[in-house]
FIGU-880926 format. One record per residue (C-alpha): residue number from 0; residue in three letters; y, z, x. Coordinates in nm, 4 decimals, m for minus. Layout:
<pts>
[pt NUM "ala" [Y Z X]]
...
</pts>
This chain:
<pts>
[pt 0 "met" [6.3277 4.8547 15.4824]]
[pt 1 "ile" [6.3738 5.2258 15.5122]]
[pt 2 "phe" [6.1006 5.2867 15.7715]]
[pt 3 "thr" [6.1920 5.0197 16.0263]]
[pt 4 "leu" [6.3590 5.2548 16.2763]]
[pt 5 "pro" [6.0545 5.4813 16.3225]]
[pt 6 "lys" [5.8358 5.1709 16.3580]]
[pt 7 "ile" [6.0561 5.0472 16.6396]]
[pt 8 "leu" [6.1242 5.3764 16.8204]]
[pt 9 "tyr" [5.7973 5.5691 16.7909]]
[pt 10 "lys" [5.4684 5.4836 16.9512]]
[pt 11 "pro" [5.1536 5.5247 16.7363]]
[pt 12 "gly" [5.0800 5.8781 16.8607]]
[pt 13 "met" [5.4353 5.9900 16.7910]]
[pt 14 "lys" [5.4214 5.8553 16.4342]]
[pt 15 "gly" [5.1122 6.0657 16.3643]]
[pt 16 "leu" [5.2699 6.3727 16.5196]]
[pt 17 "met" [5.5850 6.3326 16.3093]]
[pt 18 "leu" [5.3731 6.2894 15.9947]]
[pt 19 "ala" [5.1783 6.6056 16.0804]]
[pt 20 "val" [5.5022 6.7986 16.1353]]
[pt 21 "met" [5.6464 6.6857 15.8013]]
[pt 22 "leu" [5.3260 6.7686 15.6124]]
[pt 23 "ala" [5.3091 7.1127 15.7761]]
[pt 24 "ala" [5.6686 7.1825 15.6708]]
[pt 25 "leu" [5.5880 7.0705 15.3153]]
[pt 26 "met" [5.2794 7.2940 15.2987]]
[pt 27 "ser" [5.4802 7.5893 15.4276]]
[pt 28 "ser" [5.7497 7.5384 15.1637]]
[pt 29 "leu" [5.4948 7.5052 14.8839]]
[pt 30 "thr" [5.3137 7.8201 14.9951]]
[pt 31 "ser" [5.6411 8.0090 14.9878]]
[pt 32 "ile" [5.7173 7.8853 14.6360]]
[pt 33 "phe" [5.3695 7.9782 14.5102]]
[pt 34 "asn" [5.3922 8.3275 14.6612]]
[pt 35 "ser" [5.7348 8.3816 14.5069]]
[pt 36 "ala" [5.6171 8.2693 14.1628]]
[pt 37 "ser" [5.3145 8.4987 14.1845]]
[pt 38 "thr" [5.5273 8.7942 14.2889]]
[pt 39 "ile" [5.7804 8.7358 14.0111]]
[pt 40 "phe" [5.5040 8.7146 13.7508]]
[pt 41 "thr" [5.3242 9.0231 13.8792]]
[pt 42 "met" [5.6179 9.2536 13.9344]]
[pt 43 "asp" [5.8468 9.1450 13.6504]]
[pt 44 "ile" [5.6183 9.0326 13.3694]]
[pt 45 "trp" [5.2845 9.2083 13.4254]]
[pt 46 "lys" [5.4447 9.5448 13.5025]]
[pt 47 "leu" [5.6467 9.5093 13.1825]]
[pt 48 "ile" [5.3286 9.4458 12.9816]]
[pt 49 "arg" [5.1200 9.7167 13.1533]]
[pt 50 "lys" [5.3430 9.9960 13.2740]]
[pt 51 "glu" [5.0523 10.2034 13.4118]]
[pt 52 "ala" [4.8982 9.9240 13.6218]]
[pt 53 "ser" [4.7425 10.0389 13.9482]]
[pt 54 "asp" [4.8144 9.8757 14.2826]]
[pt 55 "phe" [4.4692 9.7179 14.2856]]
[pt 56 "glu" [4.5280 9.5657 13.9416]]
[pt 57 "leu" [4.8614 9.4225 14.0548]]
[pt 58 "ile" [4.6943 9.2648 14.3583]]
[pt 59 "val" [4.4236 9.1063 14.1436]]
[pt 60 "val" [4.6770 8.9812 13.8884]]
[pt 61 "gly" [4.8925 8.8388 14.1669]]
[pt 62 "arg" [4.6025 8.6477 14.3182]]
[pt 63 "tyr" [4.4804 8.5108 13.9870]]
[pt 64 "gly" [4.8368 8.4389 13.8827]]
[pt 65 "arg" [4.8826 8.2216 14.1891]]
[pt 66 "val" [4.5618 8.0282 14.1228]]
[pt 67 "ser" [4.6418 7.9782 13.7547]]
[pt 68 "his" [4.9993 7.8759 13.8381]]
[pt 69 "asn" [4.8683 7.6092 14.0762]]
[pt 70 "asn" [4.6206 7.4842 13.8168]]
[pt 71 "leu" [4.8810 7.4688 13.5408]]
[pt 72 "lys" [5.1225 7.2827 13.7674]]
[pt 73 "ser" [4.8522 7.0329 13.8617]]
[pt 74 "ile" [4.7553 6.9752 13.4993]]
[pt 75 "ser" [5.1174 6.9340 13.3922]]
[pt 76 "his" [5.1784 6.6794 13.6682]]
[pt 77 "ile" [4.8649 6.4854 13.5752]]
[pt 78 "leu" [4.9546 6.4826 13.2070]]
[pt 79 "gly" [5.3160 6.3987 13.2838]]
[pt 80 "ala" [5.2085 6.1025 13.4930]]
[pt 81 "gln" [4.9935 5.9672 13.2097]]
[pt 82 "trp" [5.2597 5.9893 12.9390]]
</pts>
């Protein structure tokens, strides 16, 4: 088994703490990826489409771009798991 060493070495409280640390690191990495994807879309693609976009418009597009990117990724993973 791959998880036998943590079962032997860690007490129950330590196992939960290690799980929380790993999940926090995962959430931090995912947030960074989502922010980067939103920035790339906004600054490279949207500014190419609308050259006269205001700062407020870029902020709104960036926020909605992040939400739509997350939704599209979720849908693609769900559909990919069913195929």
